[in-house]
C-alpha positions as CSV (number, residue, x, y, z in Angstrom):
1,M,-16.6,5.6,4.2
2,L,-15.6,3.1,2.2
3,D,-19.1,2.1,2.2
4,A,-20.6,4.9,-0.4
5,F,-18.0,3.5,-2.9
6,A,-18.8,-0.1,-2.2
7,K,-20.6,-2.2,-4.9
8,P,-22.4,-5.5,-4.8
9,F,-20.2,-8.4,-5.2
10,F,-22.2,-10.6,-7.6
11,T,-21.2,-14.2,-9.0
12,E,-21.3,-15.7,-12.4
13,A,-24.1,-18.0,-13.1
14,D,-22.2,-21.0,-13.7
15,D,-20.2,-20.7,-10.6
16,A,-16.9,-19.6,-12.3
17,P,-14.8,-17.4,-10.1
18,P,-16.4,-13.7,-10.5
19,R,-14.0,-11.6,-12.5
20,V,-13.1,-8.6,-11.1
21,T,-10.6,-5.6,-12.4
22,L,-8.8,-3.5,-10.3
23,R,-6.2,-0.2,-11.9
24,A,-2.9,-1.6,-10.5
25,A,-2.5,1.4,-8.2
26,D,-5.7,-0.6,-6.4
27,Y,-4.1,-3.7,-6.4
28,V,-0.4,-2.4,-5.1
29,A,-2.3,-0.5,-2.6
30,L,-4.0,-4.2,-1.3
31,L,-0.8,-5.9,-2.2
32,V,0.5,-3.1,0.3
33,Q,-2.3,-3.6,2.6
34,A,-2.0,-7.4,3.2
35,G,2.2,-7.3,3.6
36,V,2.1,-9.3,0.4
37,T,6.3,-8.9,-0.4
38,D,6.2,-12.2,-2.9
39,P,7.0,-10.4,-6.0
40,A,5.3,-12.8,-8.4
41,L,2.6,-11.2,-7.2
42,W,3.0,-7.7,-7.9
43,P,2.6,-6.2,-11.9
44,P,5.7,-6.4,-13.7
45,E,5.9,-2.2,-14.4
46,R,5.5,-2.5,-10.0
47,R,7.6,-5.6,-8.9
48,E,10.7,-2.6,-7.1
49,G,7.5,-2.0,-4.5
50,A,8.1,-5.6,-3.3
51,A,11.2,-5.4,-1.9
52,A,10.4,-2.0,-0.9
53,L,8.0,-3.7,0.8
54,A,9.8,-5.9,2.6
55,R,12.6,-3.4,3.4
56,V,10.1,-1.4,5.6
57,R,8.6,-4.0,7.4
58,Q,11.9,-5.4,8.5
59,I,12.6,-1.7,9.8
60,E,9.3,-1.6,11.8
61,A,9.6,-5.3,12.8
62,D,14.2,-4.8,13.9
63,C,12.7,-1.4,15.4
64,T,10.2,-3.3,17.5
65,A,12.4,-5.5,18.9
66,Q,14.5,-3.4,20.2
67,Q,12.3,-1.0,21.7
68,G,8.8,-2.6,21.7
69,A,7.3,-0.2,19.4
70,F,8.2,0.9,15.9
71,D,8.5,4.5,16.7
72,W,10.5,6.1,13.4
73,E,11.6,8.9,15.7
74,R,14.0,6.4,17.1
75,L,15.3,5.3,14.3
76,P,19.2,6.7,13.3
77,P,19.2,9.4,10.3
78,E,19.9,7.1,8.1
79,L,17.3,4.7,8.4
80,Q,14.5,7.1,8.9
81,N,15.8,8.3,5.5
82,E,15.7,5.3,3.9
83,Y,12.1,4.2,5.1
84,D,10.9,7.5,4.6
85,R,12.4,6.8,0.3
86,L,10.9,3.2,0.5
87,S,7.6,4.7,2.0
88,A,7.4,7.3,-1.0
89,L,8.0,5.0,-3.2
90,L,5.4,3.0,-2.1
91,D,3.3,5.9,-2.0
92,G,3.5,6.5,-5.5
93,L,3.5,3.3,-6.7
94,Q,-0.1,3.8,-5.2
95,D,-0.9,7.4,-6.8
96,T,-3.9,6.5,-8.5
97,G,-3.4,10.4,-10.0
98,E,-6.5,11.6,-9.1
99,H,-7.1,14.6,-6.6
100,I,-9.3,16.2,-4.1
101,P,-10.2,20.2,-4.4
102,L,-9.9,21.2,-1.0
103,H,-12.9,23.2,-0.7
104,G,-14.3,19.9,-1.5
105,L,-13.1,18.7,2.1
106,M,-13.0,22.5,3.5
107,P,-16.4,23.6,5.4
108,A,-18.2,26.5,3.5
């Protein structure tokens, strides 16, 4: 799927590092995917995401240590709620505002 959006990556002629411009939401998606929880690496207006991601990963690790694998359904209700709230926050920080119309996904 990503191949459809791939663009060639060019380096600068003078061997300077290439410049890449990302929307904040796309950058946050990369941070979440990489598991980066250092708030200094997050955009200032989205730094709460670092703490949210750290807590989500902690909940997952604790559950995995106790159960052998992460299973949301085995979390106590209060942890399920916290996990869902933090996950929704992280989803919101990654939202680009772009929406695909349903009719574009459904076969004709």
